N, C-alpha and C positions, 0 to 999 in steps of 0.2 A: 161438743165444742172443741175446736182444735187447740192444742196446747201452744202457748207462746214459745217462739224459738229462743233457744238459749244463745247468749252472745257467743260469737265465733271466737275460738281460741287462737291466739297469735301463732303464726307459722314460724319456722326457723329463720326465715328471711326478714320477718317483721320484728323490730325491737319492741320489747314490752315497755321500756321506759326510754326517755330521752337520754342519750349518751353524750356526755361532754367530750370535747376534743382531747382533753388531757387524759381522760380515761382510755380512749381508743389508743393513744400513743403508748400508754403504759402497757396495754394489752399486747401491742405489737412487739414491744421490747421484751416482754415476758416470753412471747412465742419465739422470738429470735434466740433468746438464751436457751430455751428448751431444745431447739433444733441444733444449736451449737453443741450442747451437752451430748445429744444423741450422736452427732457427727464424731465427737471425740471418742465416745464409747465404740463406735463402729471402727474407727481407726485402730484402736487398741485390739479389737476383735480381729481385724484384718492382719495385724502383726502376729497375733497368736496363731491364726490359721496358717500363715506363711511359715512360722516356726514348726508347726505340726507337719506341714507338707515336707519341709526340709528334713525333719526327723524320720519321716517315712521313706525317704529316698534311699536307695541302696548306695553303698560306698562307690560302686561302679558309676552310678549316675552323677554323683558329686564330683568324682574325678573327671568324668567326661565334660561336665560344665566348666571346671577349672581349666582343663586343657583347651577348650574352645575359647575361653576368655584370654588365656595366655597367647594363643595363636593370633587372635584378633589384635591384641596389643602389640605383638611382635611385628605383624604386618604393617600396622600404623607407624611404628617407630622406624621400620626399614624405609617406608615411603618418605618419612620426614628426613631421614639421613640422606637419601638420594637427592631430594629436593635441595637440601642444604649444600651438598657437594656441587650440584649443577649451578646453583646461585653463586657459589664461591668461584667456580671456573669462569663464569661469565661476568664476574665483577658486579653482581647485583647487590643492592642494599637489602637489609632484612625485610623492609616493607615490600620491596619488589619481589622478594623470595616468596612471600605469602601469596602472591598473585599467580604463581606458576601453577599450571593445571596439567595433569597427566598422571598415568599410572605406571609408566615405564620410564627408564632413563632417556630413551630416544624421544619420547613424547615431551618430556620436560626440557630437553635440550632444544627441541624445535620451538617450544613455547617461549623459552628464554630468548632465543634468537629473534622471534617475532616481537617480543616485548622490547628488546633493544632497538629494533627497526622502528617500532611505534614511538619510542621515546627519542628517536633521532640519534641513537648511539652516543648519547652524551656521557662521557666518562665522569666519574666522581671528581669533583673539584675540591682541592683542599681548602680549609678555612684560611682567610687572609691573616697574614702575620702583621700585627700593628707596629712591630719594631722596624719594619721596612717601609720605604717610600719617603716622600719629602718630609723634612723635619722643619719645625718652626724656626724662624731666624733667631739668633741669639739676641737677647735684650728685647724681644717682642713683648708687648703689653698683654696682660691677661684681659679677658672680656670685662671684668669688673673695673680694671684700670682704664680701659678704652671708654667705658660708659662714664666714669668719673671725668675723664678728659673732655668728653662730648658735652657734659653738663656745664663744666667750667667755661668752655668756649661759648656755649649758648648764653650764659650769663654776661659774657663780655669781660670777664676778669683776666 
């Protein structure tokens, strides 16, 4: 006689019990915390690896890296200084200076000239001086006095 089949065991994809939504959410939070902890550990390990690599570099390699960084910064500063001189020569505002494009003085001058043409060569206008222009007449009523007078007239008094 054949033996009765044993009930099939649940696979990994089939839950053995009904899981409530609150339990699933808690599980995801725990997983997120676990991976966040691992990421922090990996960041610390990466920093240690960088420190070890730096320690293993020869003094010559460190000096070469510092020199390359210094040269790059000097080149950037020189380009900024040239751009500022060109902008000053052409009478550009600081905002317009930022728009200048070019790697040489000649390229920057040409770009500044084109920018001025595109802007219609509008020179910078000074801010208006409020002390100049027509002055109110002596004895003129203030807006509050004018309003009070208008109300009085409207009442017929």
